[in-house]
N, C-alpha and C positions, 0 to 999 in steps of 0.2 A: 728482281731476278725470279725466274720460274723454278719452282721446285720440281726437279725432273721426275721423281717418284710419283708425285701427285699428278703431274701431267700424263705420265705413262698409264696410271690407273684410270684417268678420265678417258684416254684414248681407248683402252681396253673395254671399259664399260660402254662406250659409245659403239664400238664395233660389235660387241655382244648383242646390244639392243637392236642394231641394224640387221644382223643375221637372224635373230629371233623373230623380228617382225616380218622379214622376207620369207622365212620358213613357214610362219603362221599363215601368211597370205597364200603361199603355194598349197598348204594343207587345205585351206578353206575352198580354194578353187579346184581342188581335186588333181593338182599337178604333182609331178614327181620332182625330186631334187637329187643332185649328185653330190655325194660327200666323199671324203678321203678316209679310208679305214685300212689300217695296217699298211699305209703307203700306196694303196691302190684305190682308184675311183670305184664307187659303188652307187648304183641308182636305188633310191628308196621311194616308195609310194607314199600317198597321203597318210595312210594308217601308221606307217613307220615314222613319218615326220612327227605325228602327234605323240607317239611313244617316246621319241627322241627328245621332244620339247618337255614332256612331263619328267623325264629322267634328269635332264640338265637344269630345269627351271620350274620345279613343282609349284612354287608359290605364285608365279605369274601366269601360268597356263590356265586358260579358261575357254569355254565355248561361247561365252557371252559376246554378242556383237558389239557391245559397248566397251569392251576391254581393249 
């Protein structure tokens, strides 16, 4: 039988990794992203994407192309 809490944590971790990777790719390509802030869509540029990634994931964020 599947432990629901463990499964939900795995799903959340997977989704966070996918979003982080996508935002990092957009940042490196100089593209913008659209996020939801206070219930409204907001366009953020590559510099803001970098700051957002550093705030939410400071240990994993790096400019190294090998990361």
